C-alpha positions, 0 to 999 in steps of 0.5 A: 852782861850785855846790859853792862857792856852797852851801858858802859859804852853808850855812857863812856863813848865820848871821853873814851874817844877823846882819851885816844886823841880822836876828833870830838866831831868823830865821836859825835858821829859815831854815837849818833849813828848807834841808833840808825844802826839798831833800826838797820839791825831790825830790818836785816832781822826781818830778812833772816827771821824765817831761817834762823831761829830766835836763838841762833839770832840771839847768839849771833847779836852776843857775838857781834857786841864782843866783837864790836868791842874788839873793833873799838879796842883796835880803833886806837891803831885803826880809826876806821874800825870805829865804824864797825864798832858802831855797826855791830854794836847798835844793829846787835843791840837793836835786835836783842831789844826785840828778841829778849822777850821772844828768847824769854818765852822760848826757854822759859814758856809761856806760863808765868811769862810776866812774872818771869820776864819782870824777875829777868828785867831786875838784873838787866835794868840793875846792870845798865843803870850801874854801868856808868858807874862801873865804868868809871870805877875800871877806868880809875884803875888803868884808864879806857884800856881797862875798861874796854877790856873788861867790857870785852870779858863782860861781853865773852861772859854773855857769849859763853852763857847765851851758848850754854842757854842754847845748847841745854834748850836744844837738848831739852827740846830733843828730848821732848820731841823724843818723848812726844814720839814714844808717847805716839806709839 
């Protein structure tokens, strides 16, 4: 869901900001800051990766993207929130591109990792590839307000999904630990 969210944002940010009567110079500045914020997110990740699990960092990134979308929605009233948006969106997406294979390995294991990662890449790439078109279909129904609320909904589905994966993975890990302890006895 985050590939769809990010793809819509990246491809529709200029016309979205234009529809909201924000200056083109501000739109270009915001778009140009996404890349540096990805780097900033990766640097910040190196500071916390020893203290937080990959799953916790991933959940935080999903929440950040969802919050970023809310900031973009609210930026129609409070313009400076576009900078909070770009900080949250860029940094979270930058970290997600790195932790995606780590989470895949942690949850799915090492066995057949390449095949599993490849299979998981298909829906991700399909969502990203179709995101400009999907965004335009939603826009035709009601403008960029509809688009923003739709991508917020997509991001929220992503948050709920990753939290479910996190909980299930935590339970499975706990069961494996208990089983290992019983085998030792």
